[in-house]
N, C-alpha and C positions, 0 to 999 in steps of 0.2 A: 481289704478296701472295697466293699461293697455296697456304694451308694447308690439310689436311683435317682437322686437330685439335692441340690446344695450348691452354696457359695464357699469358696475355699479360698484360702491365701495363696496369692501367685507361688507356685513351685510345690503345692501340696498336692496338686491333682493334676494327671496329666490326660492327652490323647490315649497314652498306652493305658492308662487307668480307665478310660473309657471304653476301649474295646475289651479289655479283660471283663470289666462289669457286664457288658451286653452278650460277650459267649458264654458266660457263668450264670446267667438268668436263668430263671426257673423252668420258662418254656421255650428255651432256645432253640431246642431242637425242631420246634415248628416253625423256625424261621427260613424263609427262602431268599431275604434280600434285607440289607441294613443299608440306612443312607444316614449320611452324617452332615452336620454344620460346624465348620468351625470359624468363629467370629475373630478377627484380627484387628489391630489397631491399624486405622487407614492413617497416611502420612498427610493428608490435606481435607480441609475442612470444605464443606458446600461452598463456601464463599471462596475458594481457592488459597487460603491460608495455610502456611506450613505448619503440621503437628510436630511437636518438640518430644511430647509425654502425655500420658493420661494416667490418672490417679482415679481408681475404683474405688468407692465404700459401700456399703449397705447397711440396711436395718436388716441384720444378719437373721434374726428369730424369723421375722415375719417374711422376710427372702426365701429362707428354706421352707416355710410352710406354704408358701405360694407354689414355688417351684415344683414340691412334691405334688400339690394337689392339680398343678399343670399335667405333671407327668399321668396320674392315677386317672385323671378324665381322659386325656388321650389314648391310655392302654387299653380301655374297653372298647374303642372303635374295633369294627369288624376287619378282621385279619391282622390286627396287631398284636406283635408279642411284648415288646418291651420299648419303653420310652424313658430317655435320660436328659436331663438338663443341668449342667454344671457350669456356674459363672465364677470366674476368679476375681480376687481383689486385690488390690496392692497399686504398685507404680510400674506402668508399662512403658517400653520402647516401642517406635514405630514397626510393625509387624509381627509385633509377638500376639501368643493368642490369648484371647479374653473370655471365651464362652464356647462350650463345647453342647452339640444336640445330637442325640442318638436316636434314631428308630429302626426297631427291627419289626418285620412282618412278614407274612406269608407270601407276599409277592412285591414285585417292586410297584406295582400300581397302588398299593396299601399304603406304602413308606411314604412318597413324596409329599402327598397331599398333608400328611401330619405332620411331616418335619415342618413343612411350610406354615402351619399352623402353630406351632409348637414355639419358633422362632419370633413369630408375630407376637404373640401371647406374652412369652418372658419379656420380650422389648416393651410392651405396655403397663404389664400388670407386676412385674417383680420390682420391690424398692432397692435397686442400684442407682448410685449416683455416681456421674462420671465429671472429672474435673480436666479440663484441657489445658495445657500450656503450648500456646502458640506462637507464630511469628508472623505478625499482620503484613498484609501486602506492603505497608509503608516501613516495614523493617523493625517495628515496635514488638517486642515480645508482651505477652497478655495471657494471665491465668483466669480462667473462670470456669463455673459449674455449668454444664450443659444439660440442658431438658431434651428428652427426645421428641417430645411435643414441638418444640420450636424449630426442630430441623424438618 
């Protein structure tokens, strides 16, 4: 399993796969640092409502294309050896992993800015859609699609 980026059904890709991909990447011997981001299901909305679960869907073909392009563009930055972004799809409980981002580079000062840029770009550019099942502050349960731009 050697993907640089993509969307995967929940259970088909793990943080262990991410680490294996990174350490087996073409220029890994040039790496002196690896920074990783793991996005998880938060149990509370910005408004303080309780999240019960999330459902994530994607326009998969376009999502894979965009994720790969982001990784390719960031991989050519000075000192960067490998960039990966893997987004999971399906139904998730609070605390479960949703997304993995990994950046390997020559030095720690190379990887942190690129990791930050990778996270910000996937959130804005990738067609992944999130539906939240929440319990409102008044106790009523509600389910709705969330737009990252509205948050």
